[in-house]
C-alpha positions in Angstrom: 44.4 17.7 -58.7 41.1 19.4 -57.6 39.7 15.9 -56.8 42.7 15.1 -54.6 42.4 18.4 -52.7 38.7 17.9 -52.2 39.2 14.4 -50.9 41.9 15.6 -48.4 39.5 18.3 -47.2 36.7 15.9 -46.7 38.9 13.5 -44.8 40.1 16.3 -42.6 36.5 17.4 -41.8 35.5 13.8 -41.1 38.5 13.3 -38.7 37.7 16.5 -36.8 34.0 15.3 -36.5 35.1 12.0 -35.0 37.5 13.7 -32.6 34.8 16.0 -31.3 32.4 13.1 -30.9 34.9 11.1 -29.0 35.7 14.2 -26.8 32.0 14.7 -26.1 31.5 11.1 -25.2 34.5 11.1 -22.8 33.2 14.3 -21.1 29.7 12.8 -20.7 31.1 9.6 -19.2 33.3 11.7 -16.8 30.2 13.7 -15.7 28.2 10.5 -15.3 31.0 9.0 -13.2 31.0 12.1 -10.9 27.2 11.9 -10.6 27.2 8.2 -9.8 29.9 8.7 -7.1 27.8 11.2 -5.2 26.2 10.0 -2.0 22.4 9.8 -2.3 20.4 11.4 0.4 17.9 8.9 1.8 16.7 9.2 5.3 15.7 5.5 5.4 19.3 4.5 4.9 20.8 7.0 7.2 21.7 4.5 9.9 23.8 2.3 7.6 25.5 5.3 5.9 27.0 6.8 9.1 30.7 6.3 9.4 32.2 3.9 12.0 33.6 6.8 14.1 30.0 8.1 14.7 29.0 5.0 16.6 29.6 3.7 20.1 29.2 0.2 21.6 26.4 -0.4 24.0 26.9 -3.5 26.3 24.5 -4.9 28.9 25.7 -7.9 30.9 22.3 -8.6 32.4 20.6 -8.8 29.0 23.7 -10.5 27.5 23.9 -8.3 24.4 26.1 -5.6 22.8 25.4 -3.5 19.7 26.4 -0.2 18.0 24.4 3.0 18.4 25.0 6.7 17.4 27.6 8.3 19.7 25.5 11.5 20.0 22.7 9.5 21.9 22.9 9.6 25.7 21.2 7.6 28.5 18.1 9.1 29.9 16.8 9.1 33.5 13.9 6.7 33.7 11.9 5.0 36.4 13.3 2.0 38.3 11.2 -0.5 36.4 11.2 1.2 33.0 13.4 0.0 30.1 16.9 1.5 29.7 16.6 4.3 27.2 19.1 6.3 25.1 18.1 9.4 23.1 19.5 11.9 20.6 18.2 14.6 18.3 17.6 12.0 15.5 16.4 8.9 17.4 16.3 6.6 20.4 16.6 3.1 21.6 15.3 1.1 24.6 16.3 -2.3 25.8 14.5 -4.8 28.0 13.5 -8.5 28.0 10.3 -10.5 27.6 8.9 -13.1 29.9 7.0 -15.5 27.6 5.6 -18.3 29.7 2.7 -19.8 27.8 -0.7 -19.3 29.3 -2.2 -22.2 27.4 0.6 -24.6 28.2 2.1 -24.0 31.6 5.8 -24.7 31.7 6.3 -24.0 28.0 7.5 -20.9 26.3 5.4 -19.0 23.8 6.9 -19.5 20.3 8.8 -16.6 18.7 6.4 -16.2 15.8 3.5 -15.8 18.2 5.4 -13.2 20.3 6.3 -11.2 17.2 2.7 -11.1 16.0 1.4 -10.2 19.4 3.8 -7.2 19.6 3.2 -6.2 16.0 -0.6 -6.3 16.2 -1.1 -5.2 19.8 -4.2 -3.4 20.9 -3.1 0.2 20.2 -1.6 -0.4 16.8 1.9 1.0 17.8 3.2 0.0 14.4 0.1 0.9 12.3 -2.5 -1.4 11.0 -0.3 -3.3 8.5 3.2 -3.7 10.1 5.9 -5.8 8.4 7.6 -8.6 10.3 11.1 -9.5 9.0 12.8 -12.8 10.1 16.4 -12.4 11.4 19.1 -14.8 12.6 21.8 -13.7 15.1 24.4 -16.3 16.1 22.0 -19.1 15.1 19.2 -17.6 17.2 16.0 -16.7 15.6 14.5 -13.2 15.9 12.2 -10.7 14.1 12.2 -7.0 13.2 8.8 -5.2 13.3 8.5 -2.3 10.9 5.6 0.1 10.9 3.2 0.8 8.1 2.6 4.3 6.7 -0.4 4.8 9.1 1.7 4.5 12.3 0.5 7.0 14.9 2.7 10.1 15.3 3.1 9.6 19.0 5.1 6.4 18.4 7.6 8.4 16.4 9.0 5.8 13.9 9.3 3.2 16.6 10.3 -0.3 15.5 11.1 -3.4 17.5 13.5 -6.3 17.4 12.9 -9.5 19.3 15.5 -12.2 19.7 15.1 -15.6 21.3 17.7 -16.4 24.0 19.5 -19.9 23.7 18.3 -20.5 27.2 16.4 -18.3 29.7 18.3 -15.5 31.4 17.7 -14.1 34.8 16.6 -10.4 34.9 15.6 -9.0 38.2 15.3 -12.5 39.7 12.9 -13.7 37.0 13.6 -15.8 33.9 13.3 -14.0 30.6 13.1 -15.8 27.3 13.5 -13.0 24.7 15.6 -9.9 24.3 13.6 -6.8 23.1 15.0 -3.7 21.4 12.9 -0.6 20.5 14.6 1.9 18.2 14.0 4.6 15.6 13.3 3.1 12.1 16.3 4.8 10.5 18.7 2.9 12.8 17.1 -0.5 13.6 18.9 -2.5 10.9 22.3 -1.1 11.6 21.9 -1.9 15.3 20.6 -5.4 14.7 23.3 -6.2 12.2 25.9 -5.2 14.7 24.3 -7.0 17.7 26.1 -9.9 19.5 24.9 -12.2 22.2 27.4 -12.3 25.0 26.2 -15.5 26.7 28.9 -18.0 27.5 
């Protein structure tokens, strides 16, 4: 009889132990789930994490483009021949175009890869000494994003660039341009580029 009672007690203790272990496991999984659902804070991804309502659409019929930008940014007063510029507390963008007639081969257009490299490694190192060039395609048109290296000068303030080849030259101020050019703060450049559309017929 004592053996039976001892066996029952042991089984009861064992069952309680298993129950506690299962409860502890479920609690840990629940906590882990709550932790994994939290939004990480990463300034480099800030542009892609903003909600749709926080963005507006910028359209430019002369440059034949449209893209999203933070609604809190507003157009700045600039000189007559300066690029159109929008600014906010957390960034900026500028839009313009590039005339890329080849110096070495009159009548021909400088290739995209050459234009990207010339902008990335220009005289004053606006993107640092080791910028990164990313290849991009928008509506079957080739382009590039220029990202700065860690030694970018402070006065360029996280400036990046996006260059897109037009399907055919567009007339800007009476002159044929071959590439669209967007300058923007690094946190937002990918969001803008991924939302960009060419509006040429």
